Structure formats: C-alpha cells, structure tokens
C-alpha positions in Angstrom: 1.0 -11.5 -11.1 -2.5 -12.6 -10.2 -1.6 -16.2 -10.9 1.6 -16.0 -8.9 -0.2 -14.4 -5.9 -3.1 -16.9 -5.9 -0.7 -19.8 -6.3 1.3 -18.6 -3.3 -1.8 -18.3 -1.1 -3.1 -21.7 -2.3 0.3 -23.4 -1.6 1.3 -21.6 1.6 -2.0 -20.4 3.2 -1.7 -18.0 6.1 2.1 -17.6 5.7 1.7 -16.3 2.2 -1.1 -13.9 3.2 1.1 -12.5 6.0 4.2 -12.1 3.8 2.4 -10.7 0.8 0.4 -8.2 2.9 3.6 -7.1 4.6 5.3 -6.5 1.3 2.3 -4.7 -0.1 2.5 -2.2 2.8 6.3 -1.7 2.5 6.6 0.3 -0.7 6.2 -2.8 -2.9 3.1 -2.4 -5.0 1.7 -5.9 -4.6 -2.1 -5.8 -5.2 -3.3 -6.6 -1.7 -6.9 -6.7 -2.9 -6.1 -9.9 -4.8 -4.4 -11.5 -1.7 -7.2 -10.7 0.7 -10.0 -11.5 -1.8 -8.5 -14.9 -2.7 -7.7 -15.6 0.9 -11.3 -14.9 1.9 -12.6 -17.0 -1.0 -10.5 -19.9 0.3 -12.5 -19.6 3.6 -15.5 -20.9 1.5 -15.5 -24.7 1.8 -17.0 -25.1 -1.7 -14.3 -22.9 -3.4 -11.5 -24.4 -1.3 -12.5 -27.8 -2.6 -12.1 -26.7 -6.2 -8.6 -25.6 -5.3 -7.9 -29.0 -3.6 -6.9 -27.3 -0.3 -8.4 -27.2 3.2 -10.6 -24.2 3.8 -9.0 -21.3 5.6 -10.6 -19.4 8.5 -12.1 -16.1 7.5 -11.2 -14.5 10.8 -7.7 -15.9 10.7 -7.1 -14.7 7.1 -8.4 -11.2 8.1 -6.3 -10.9 11.3 -3.2 -12.2 9.6 -3.7 -9.7 6.8 -4.0 -7.0 9.3 -0.8 -8.2 11.1 1.1 -8.4 7.8 0.0 -4.9 6.9 1.1 -3.5 10.2 4.6 -5.2 10.0 5.1 -3.9 6.5 4.0 -0.4 7.4 6.3 -0.4 10.4 9.2 -1.4 8.3 8.6 1.3 5.7 8.0 3.8 8.5 11.3 2.7 10.2 13.3 3.3 7.0 11.8 6.7 6.6 12.4 7.6 10.2 16.0 6.4 10.2 16.8 8.3 7.0 14.7 11.3 8.0 15.2 14.7 6.4 19.0 14.1 5.7 17.9 11.3 3.3 15.6 13.7 1.4 18.1 16.5 1.6 20.9 14.3 0.2 19.0 12.5 -2.5 16.1 14.9 -3.2 18.0 16.8 -5.8 18.2 13.7 -7.9 14.4 13.6 -7.7 14.2 17.2 -8.7 13.0 18.3 -5.3 13.7 21.8 -4.2 14.4 22.5 -0.5 11.3 24.8 -0.1 9.2 22.0 -1.6 10.5 19.6 0.9 9.7 22.1 3.7 6.1 22.5 2.4 5.6 18.8 2.2 6.9 18.3 5.7 4.6 21.0 7.0 1.7 19.5 5.2 2.3 16.1 6.6 2.7 17.6 10.1 -0.8 19.0 9.8 -2.6 16.3 7.8 -0.6 13.2 8.4 -3.2 11.3 10.4 -5.8 11.7 7.6 -3.3 10.8 4.9 -2.2 7.6 6.7 -5.8 6.5 7.3 -7.4 7.3 4.0 -4.6 6.1 1.7 -5.1 2.6 3.2 -8.1 2.4 0.9 -6.4 3.7 -2.2 -4.8 1.0 -4.5 -1.1 1.7 -5.2 -0.9 4.8 -3.0 -1.4 2.6 0.1 1.9 0.9 -0.6 4.0 4.1 -0.2 2.3 6.2 2.6 4.4 4.8 5.5 7.7 6.0 4.2 6.9 9.7 4.2 5.2 9.3 7.5 8.5 8.1 8.9 10.5 10.9 7.2 8.1 13.4 8.7 8.8 11.8 12.1 5.1 11.3 12.7 4.8 10.0 16.3 5.0 6.2 16.2 1.9 5.5 18.3 -0.2 7.9 16.2 1.1 6.3 13.0 0.3 2.9 14.4 -3.2 3.9 15.5 -4.3 5.4 12.2 -2.6 2.6 10.2 -4.5 0.0 12.3 -7.8 1.8 11.9 -7.2 1.9 8.1 -6.1 -1.7 7.5 -8.8 -3.4 9.6 -11.8 -2.5 7.3 -9.6 -3.0 4.2 -8.6 -6.6 5.2 -11.8 -7.7 6.8 -13.9 -6.1 4.0 -11.9 -7.7 1.2 -11.8 -11.1 2.9 -15.5 -10.9 3.6 -16.2 -10.1 0.0 -14.1 -13.1 -1.1 -15.9 -15.4 1.4 -19.3 -14.2 0.1 -18.4 -14.5 -3.6 -16.4 -17.7 -3.4 -15.5 -18.8 -7.0 -16.7 -15.4 -8.2 -14.2 -13.4 -6.2 -12.8 -12.1 -9.5 -15.8 -9.8 -9.9 -14.4 -7.5 -7.2 -10.9 -7.6 -8.8 -12.4 -6.5 -12.1 -14.0 -3.5 -10.2 -10.7 -2.6 -8.6 -8.6 -3.0 -11.8 -9.8 0.1 -13.7 -9.5 2.2 -10.5 -5.9 1.1 -10.0 -5.0 1.7 -13.6 -6.6 5.2 -13.5 -4.7 6.1 -10.3 -1.5 4.8 -11.9 -2.0 6.8 -15.1 -2.8 10.0 -13.1 0.3 9.6 -10.9 2.6 8.9 -13.9 1.1 11.8 -15.9 1.5 14.2 -12.9 5.1 13.0 -12.4 6.0 13.6 -16.1 4.5 17.1 -16.1 6.1 17.9 -12.8 9.5 16.6 -13.9 9.5 18.5 -17.2 8.6 21.7 -15.5 11.4 21.2 -12.9 14.0 20.4 -15.6 13.0 23.5 -17.6 13.2 25.7 -14.5 16.7 24.3 -13.7 17.9 25.0 -17.3 16.5 28.5 -17.2 18.2 29.2 -13.9 21.5 27.9 -15.2 21.5 30.3 -18.1 21.0 33.3 -15.9 
C-alpha cells in the first residue's frame, strides 16, 4: 500500500493528496500519515529531485490535506446523518447490537461527541471512522465541522512539516507510526471478538429460556 500511495502522490501531486485524504476520512482506512509525510517530503527540493518531480509547496500540501480531510469527513457524516437511528435500528441486530446499547452509545456521543471527534483525528485507524457515528448521533453540523477542522489542521500540517524536515528520511516517522497502528488494530479486533462471542452466547442462552 505504501508504494501505491507514494506512487499516486508522485504522479498526481496535489490531486492525489486531496483524494487520498478524503478517502482516509470517509471510513476507508488509508494511512493518511504516509500521504501527508510523503507529500511534505516532496516539498523538499532535494528529495523531489530524487523522485524526478517538481517540488510541491509545503503550505499547499498541508492545506489540500486539510481540505480533503474535511470533504471526506463531511461525506461520512452525511451518510450517518441520512441513515440516522433507523439505519442502526434496522441493521444493528446483524452487528449484534442491542437496543439499549444503541441508546447508551447515542447518549454518550451526545455528551462527549466534541472530544471524540477532535481527539480521534490523531489516532491511526480510528480517525477513519469517527465521522459516521457523529452523523448517526445527529451532532450539529457546525460543531462537527469545527472540531474536525481543529483536529485535522495539526495532523496535516504536523505530518507534512515532519516530511519536509526529514526529506528522504520521511520513513522514520512511518516506522514510528506503524507499531502504534498495529497495536490499535489488534486491540480493536480482540475487543470485537470478545464482545461478539459474549453477545452470541447471550442470545443462545436467551433463546433456550
């Protein structure tokens, strides 16, 4: 995937940065850290020369990354908002969700939604999915936009800045992010497996009563 992403950015520049960042914020787990780090690295004239491309602008890469993140987040938010609770109520049983659990999740998001939207923008993998539940919970659009914007600005500018500073050594930051992403993925999968097994056992027990 890393090769595909860097090739896309090398070949298509700002357009690739915009599209990839939009997808990475719309429930498609594209590693945005690679996109922004490599885009920032291409703002280094020395590194861009090794890739046989014209240097990109650090500010432009960062702002386009922010724009792509916002568009992707709005798209996922819109899907969740349009589907709303009826979407969860209809399909939730296939995900082993109980009505009371959906109610608790909705109430939690009503209370902590702003913090969740902001902080998950800094969490690999989780940042790709937070916009959908924000839409389902009908979080006010302006509030969702504000906290998303505040979260993606340091993410995009920080990663692009690190890429610019490191140039050809931009991989060093990716190697730091990789174990974090893997750890988060393992924890989430393990939690889902345990949760699903408990839910299935509870359903079987209830059906035998």
